[in-house]
Every structure is written in C-alpha cells, then in structure tokens.
Residue frames as qw, qx, qy, qz and C-alpha x, y, z in Angstrom:
[[0.703, -0.208, 0.020, 0.680, -269.49, 76.56, -53.79],
 [0.142, 0.983, 0.094, -0.061, -268.50, 80.13, -53.97],
 [0.456, 0.749, -0.312, 0.365, -265.28, 82.08, -54.64],
 [0.381, -0.704, 0.496, -0.336, -264.22, 81.91, -51.03],
 [0.936, -0.134, 0.317, -0.077, -264.46, 77.98, -51.09],
 [0.878, 0.379, 0.060, 0.286, -261.97, 77.87, -53.96],
 [0.626, -0.386, 0.008, 0.677, -259.62, 80.36, -52.44],
 [0.379, 0.576, 0.329, 0.645, -260.20, 83.10, -55.07],
 [0.258, -0.920, -0.181, -0.234, -261.26, 85.64, -52.44],
 [0.693, -0.617, 0.120, 0.353, -258.16, 85.04, -50.35],
 [0.634, 0.135, 0.314, 0.694, -255.83, 85.37, -53.44],
 [0.145, 0.767, 0.296, 0.551, -257.55, 88.62, -54.49],
 [0.440, -0.888, -0.097, -0.088, -257.60, 90.09, -51.05],
 [0.710, -0.517, 0.182, 0.442, -253.95, 89.23, -50.27],
 [0.606, 0.239, 0.286, 0.702, -252.61, 90.61, -53.62],
 [0.114, 0.183, 0.080, 0.973, -254.28, 93.98, -53.83],
 [0.093, 0.434, 0.735, -0.512, -257.08, 94.98, -51.47],
 [0.287, 0.497, 0.027, -0.818, -258.35, 97.71, -53.86],
 [0.306, 0.256, -0.699, -0.594, -258.63, 95.24, -56.69],
 [0.270, 0.155, 0.906, -0.286, -261.25, 93.15, -55.00],
 [0.532, 0.583, 0.379, -0.484, -263.86, 94.70, -57.34],
 [0.214, 0.553, -0.591, -0.547, -261.73, 94.11, -60.51],
 [0.881, 0.183, 0.280, -0.335, -263.85, 91.51, -62.37],
 [0.694, 0.563, -0.449, -0.010, -261.09, 90.62, -64.73],
 [0.019, 0.513, -0.785, 0.346, -258.88, 89.67, -61.86],
 [0.666, -0.063, 0.568, -0.480, -261.71, 87.64, -60.26],
 [0.880, 0.381, -0.061, -0.278, -262.29, 85.75, -63.54],
 [0.435, 0.637, -0.624, 0.127, -258.70, 85.05, -63.85],
 [0.240, -0.376, 0.788, -0.425, -258.48, 83.56, -60.43],
 [0.805, 0.133, 0.381, -0.434, -261.58, 81.46, -61.01],
 [0.772, 0.527, -0.309, -0.175, -260.05, 80.18, -64.27],
 [0.207, 0.558, -0.758, 0.266, -256.85, 79.25, -62.44],
 [0.469, -0.229, 0.708, -0.476, -258.75, 77.43, -59.84],
 [0.877, 0.297, 0.106, -0.363, -260.79, 75.55, -62.41],
 [0.633, 0.572, -0.522, -0.001, -257.58, 74.50, -64.09],
 [0.043, -0.456, 0.807, -0.373, -256.05, 73.31, -60.88],
 [0.704, -0.010, 0.542, -0.460, -259.18, 71.21, -60.02],
 [0.840, 0.451, -0.126, -0.272, -259.37, 69.74, -63.51],
 [0.478, 0.588, -0.640, 0.129, -255.71, 68.78, -63.65],
 [0.323, -0.362, 0.745, -0.458, -255.82, 67.29, -60.05],
 [0.794, 0.104, 0.430, -0.417, -258.78, 64.98, -60.94],
 [0.799, 0.523, -0.267, -0.132, -257.40, 63.91, -64.26],
 [0.213, 0.628, -0.708, 0.243, -254.02, 63.15, -62.79],
 [0.481, -0.240, 0.725, -0.431, -255.46, 61.03, -60.05],
 [0.862, 0.285, 0.254, -0.334, -257.59, 59.08, -62.43],
 [0.741, 0.605, -0.286, -0.044, -254.90, 58.55, -65.06],
 [0.096, -0.642, 0.726, -0.226, -252.14, 57.85, -62.51],
 [0.791, -0.098, 0.523, -0.302, -253.91, 54.65, -61.90],
 [0.888, 0.403, 0.208, 0.078, -253.12, 53.53, -65.51],
 [0.673, -0.282, 0.262, 0.632, -249.76, 55.28, -65.59],
 [0.354, 0.590, 0.350, 0.636, -250.60, 58.34, -67.69],
 [0.173, -0.381, -0.224, 0.880, -250.31, 62.09, -67.08],
 [0.392, 0.737, 0.367, -0.410, -252.78, 64.65, -68.27],
 [0.128, 0.690, -0.457, -0.546, -250.31, 65.71, -70.97],
 [0.145, -0.160, 0.939, 0.267, -249.89, 62.11, -72.17],
 [0.359, 0.488, 0.770, -0.201, -253.71, 61.63, -72.30],
 [0.304, 0.781, 0.037, -0.544, -254.09, 64.81, -74.38],
 [0.077, 0.537, -0.706, -0.455, -251.42, 63.59, -76.86],
 [0.212, 0.087, 0.967, 0.110, -253.01, 60.05, -77.10],
 [0.408, 0.628, 0.572, -0.336, -256.42, 61.44, -77.65],
 [0.252, 0.725, -0.291, -0.571, -255.08, 63.73, -80.45],
 [0.038, -0.332, 0.877, 0.345, -253.36, 60.84, -82.04],
 [0.291, 0.281, 0.906, -0.127, -256.49, 58.62, -81.70],
 [0.378, 0.720, 0.394, -0.428, -258.79, 61.29, -83.17],
 [0.291, 0.811, -0.271, -0.429, -256.38, 62.20, -86.11],
 [0.780, 0.480, -0.374, -0.146, -255.44, 58.92, -87.61],
 [0.674, -0.587, 0.445, -0.049, -252.56, 57.80, -85.48],
 [0.167, -0.472, 0.796, 0.339, -250.43, 56.59, -88.42],
 [0.475, 0.239, 0.840, 0.107, -253.09, 54.40, -90.04],
 [0.371, 0.814, 0.445, -0.038, -255.23, 57.05, -91.89],
 [0.365, 0.860, -0.132, 0.331, -252.59, 59.63, -92.03],
 [0.713, 0.046, -0.384, 0.584, -249.18, 60.11, -90.62],
 [0.351, -0.921, -0.083, -0.145, -248.64, 62.04, -87.43],
 [0.654, 0.300, -0.389, 0.575, -245.23, 63.46, -86.43],
 [0.490, -0.496, -0.427, 0.576, -243.77, 64.84, -83.32],
 [0.181, 0.006, 0.099, 0.978, -243.43, 68.21, -85.02],
 [0.330, -0.479, -0.536, -0.613, -247.24, 68.29, -85.64],
 [0.605, -0.568, -0.536, 0.155, -247.74, 67.47, -81.94],
 [0.425, -0.271, -0.200, 0.840, -245.35, 70.17, -80.82],
 [0.052, -0.169, -0.238, -0.955, -247.19, 72.78, -82.91],
 [0.456, -0.504, -0.611, -0.406, -250.69, 71.48, -81.85],
 [0.626, -0.635, -0.422, 0.163, -249.84, 71.62, -78.14],
 [0.117, 0.912, -0.138, 0.368, -247.47, 74.57, -78.34],
 [0.744, -0.603, 0.240, 0.159, -244.60, 72.85, -76.59],
 [0.095, 0.763, -0.593, -0.240, -240.95, 72.65, -77.37],
 [0.696, 0.335, -0.626, -0.108, -239.20, 69.75, -79.06],
 [0.181, 0.274, -0.836, 0.440, -237.61, 68.49, -75.80],
 [0.493, -0.013, 0.510, -0.705, -241.01, 68.54, -74.02],
 [0.850, 0.237, -0.082, -0.463, -242.87, 66.59, -76.69],
 [0.572, 0.382, -0.724, 0.047, -239.92, 64.22, -77.09],
 [0.106, -0.219, 0.804, -0.543, -240.11, 63.46, -73.29],
 [0.676, 0.112, 0.357, -0.635, -243.90, 62.81, -73.54],
 [0.804, 0.378, -0.331, -0.317, -243.46, 60.53, -76.51],
 [0.374, 0.415, -0.804, 0.205, -240.59, 58.58, -75.02],
 [0.303, -0.133, 0.728, -0.601, -242.57, 57.92, -71.90],
 [0.778, 0.242, 0.108, -0.570, -245.62, 56.87, -73.99],
 [0.688, 0.437, -0.562, -0.143, -243.38, 54.57, -76.03],
 [0.086, 0.322, -0.854, 0.400, -241.74, 53.09, -72.92],
 [0.465, 0.058, 0.629, -0.621, -245.24, 52.36, -71.50],
 [0.168, 0.073, 0.896, 0.405, -246.05, 50.79, -74.96],
 [0.352, 0.653, 0.473, -0.475, -249.00, 53.09, -75.73],
 [0.504, 0.811, -0.112, -0.276, -247.38, 54.34, -78.95],
 [0.797, -0.065, 0.366, 0.476, -244.73, 53.27, -81.48],
 [0.117, 0.848, -0.208, -0.474, -242.54, 55.37, -83.69],
 [0.768, 0.172, 0.521, 0.329, -241.46, 54.30, -87.14],
 [0.224, -0.235, 0.375, 0.868, -239.78, 55.97, -90.21],
 [0.455, 0.572, 0.203, -0.651, -242.26, 58.08, -92.29],
 [0.729, 0.413, 0.520, 0.167, -243.33, 56.94, -95.75],
 [0.395, 0.904, 0.069, 0.146, -242.35, 60.36, -97.25],
 [0.167, 0.788, -0.465, 0.367, -239.29, 61.10, -95.18],
 [0.827, -0.085, -0.522, 0.189, -237.48, 58.28, -93.41],
 [0.342, 0.207, -0.471, 0.786, -235.81, 60.75, -91.01],
 [0.417, -0.261, 0.126, -0.862, -239.19, 62.08, -89.83],
 [0.039, -0.109, -0.972, 0.204, -240.61, 59.52, -87.35],
 [0.489, -0.351, -0.380, -0.702, -244.25, 58.90, -87.59],
 [0.218, -0.146, 0.725, -0.637, -246.36, 58.14, -84.48],
 [0.622, -0.201, -0.515, -0.555, -249.13, 55.64, -84.05],
 [0.677, -0.401, 0.401, -0.470, -251.00, 53.88, -81.19],
 [0.269, 0.279, -0.922, 0.001, -249.83, 50.52, -80.29],
 [0.049, 0.162, 0.928, -0.332, -252.32, 47.82, -79.44],
 [0.058, 0.598, 0.797, 0.059, -255.95, 48.19, -78.91],
 [0.086, 0.170, 0.119, 0.974, -256.83, 51.58, -80.31],
 [0.439, -0.503, -0.497, -0.554, -260.57, 51.20, -79.81],
 [0.659, -0.519, -0.503, 0.211, -260.23, 50.19, -76.14],
 [0.419, -0.166, -0.167, 0.877, -257.79, 53.05, -75.36],
 [0.089, -0.298, -0.267, -0.912, -259.99, 55.53, -77.16],
 [0.545, -0.572, -0.505, -0.348, -263.18, 54.39, -75.24],
 [0.636, -0.403, -0.440, 0.489, -261.34, 54.40, -71.94],
 [0.274, -0.101, -0.058, 0.955, -260.15, 58.04, -72.45],
 [0.208, -0.330, -0.397, -0.830, -263.31, 59.23, -73.99],
 [0.567, -0.560, -0.596, -0.096, -265.36, 57.82, -71.16],
 [0.524, -0.389, -0.344, 0.676, -263.29, 59.60, -68.67],
 [0.123, -0.051, 0.058, 0.989, -263.43, 62.95, -70.39],
 [0.324, -0.424, -0.570, -0.624, -267.08, 62.63, -71.10],
 [0.546, -0.546, -0.601, 0.209, -267.77, 62.04, -67.49],
 [0.398, -0.308, -0.186, 0.844, -265.77, 65.08, -66.65],
 [0.119, -0.199, -0.351, -0.907, -267.74, 67.23, -69.20],
 [0.447, -0.566, -0.626, -0.296, -271.09, 65.96, -67.75],
 [0.541, -0.506, -0.440, 0.508, -269.88, 66.98, -64.21],
 [0.319, -0.181, 0.004, 0.930, -268.48, 70.32, -65.28],
 [0.176, -0.117, -0.385, -0.899, -271.52, 71.46, -67.43],
 [0.179, -0.460, -0.863, 0.106, -274.27, 70.10, -65.19],
 [0.046, -0.722, -0.467, 0.508, -277.11, 72.55, -64.82],
 [0.044, -0.402, 0.296, 0.865, -276.13, 74.67, -67.85],
 [0.658, 0.584, 0.360, -0.310, -278.69, 75.30, -70.64],
 [0.707, 0.319, 0.407, 0.483, -277.73, 74.97, -74.26],
 [0.172, 0.923, 0.102, 0.329, -278.00, 78.77, -74.65],
 [0.508, -0.829, 0.227, 0.059, -275.73, 79.23, -71.66],
 [0.791, -0.175, 0.429, 0.399, -273.14, 76.80, -73.13],
 [0.548, 0.637, 0.332, 0.429, -273.28, 78.55, -76.48],
 [0.047, -0.974, 0.032, -0.219, -272.69, 81.95, -74.90],
 [0.610, -0.673, 0.370, 0.198, -269.86, 80.62, -72.66],
 [0.775, 0.177, 0.385, 0.470, -268.19, 79.02, -75.91],
 [0.345, 0.835, 0.194, 0.382, -268.54, 82.36, -77.66],
 [0.314, -0.928, 0.169, -0.110, -266.94, 84.25, -74.72],
 [0.784, -0.388, 0.399, 0.274, -264.16, 81.69, -74.26],
 [0.703, 0.410, 0.322, 0.484, -263.28, 81.85, -77.97],
 [0.135, 0.930, 0.012, 0.342, -263.03, 85.75, -77.74],
 [0.535, -0.791, 0.293, 0.036, -260.84, 85.43, -74.65],
 [0.841, -0.034, 0.405, 0.358, -258.64, 82.84, -76.39],
 [0.549, 0.660, 0.239, 0.454, -258.33, 85.17, -79.45],
 [0.158, -0.959, 0.113, -0.205, -257.36, 88.11, -77.22],
 [0.668, -0.603, 0.403, 0.165, -254.73, 86.02, -75.49],
 [0.814, 0.238, 0.366, 0.384, -253.46, 84.71, -78.82],
 [0.382, 0.802, 0.147, 0.435, -253.00, 88.29, -79.96],
 [0.505, -0.819, 0.084, 0.260, -250.91, 89.39, -76.87],
 [0.495, -0.483, 0.419, 0.588, -247.79, 91.10, -78.30],
 [0.424, 0.322, 0.650, 0.543, -249.33, 91.39, -81.82],
 [0.084, 0.888, 0.387, -0.236, -250.95, 94.78, -81.20],
 [0.531, 0.398, 0.181, 0.726, -249.79, 97.58, -83.43]]
C-alpha cells in the first residue's frame, strides 16, 4: 500500500500543489489516514458487542487502574485522562451504565463524588478487550524490528510533546 492508496496523495495535491514535497504535510496526512482506518476497524468490531471506541478506551482504563476495587476512579479522573469535557465523559459513562458495563456509587471519601467500577465479569471483559487490541497491534506492527519500534516510539513521543506545547511557547 502506498500514499496514493490511502488518499494522502490526492489530499496533498488538491490542497496546495506546491506543498507536495512538504514532508510534514505528508506525515500529517498519513497519521490522519491511520487514525481513520483504526477507528473504523475498532468501531466495526466493538459495534457487534454494543461499544464505541471511546467506551472501550474508558473501560480499558478502568480495568487497568482498579475500577473501584483496588482504588477509586472518578469521572473527573477520566475527563482529565482522556482530555474531554464533563458532558462528554458523562455521556460515555451513562451509556456504559445503561449497557451494564459499569456501575457508579458514592465515594468512600466524598459521597458527592461518584466512583466508577466495572460491573460483572471483569476478567472476561478485560480479556475480550485485550485480545482485540493485541490483535490490532500485531497487525499494525508486523514486519517492524525492535529497533524500528523503539525509534518510532521515540519520535512519536517527541511529536506528542511538541503538540502538547502548542500555545505555550514564549
């Protein structure tokens, strides 16, 4: 598969013909295309069990971080972790609660602050989600050497840090 196959060449060419040699623009377009492919595949798979990609990410975080048994997890923590607004996280949690994946209950330290935990078979849900994400990672990183993956991680961390600092330059 090449850039033309994922439409990046068409996007670049239609936006600014002179920019076709701008490597940063090409990288951005490839990253967007990767994001669209990933979301599409996850959505199709999870739709069969009634979950969206955002709901899966929230469930996985709760499962990996205690989910109310080892430590208390709040909606506020999830909002900060996923960088979403209170109404957005509230909607995700309401839908997960309605589908009976989670339950909310008063916190042990502050009764007004609802805690969130997985409802039902935690281990089965975790295995199902992990199997799907592990399969996705195997496909995505097939053919990469350990050294290539380490370099890719290093570069992506730098990219993230740059994006994180947008607007903070002095």
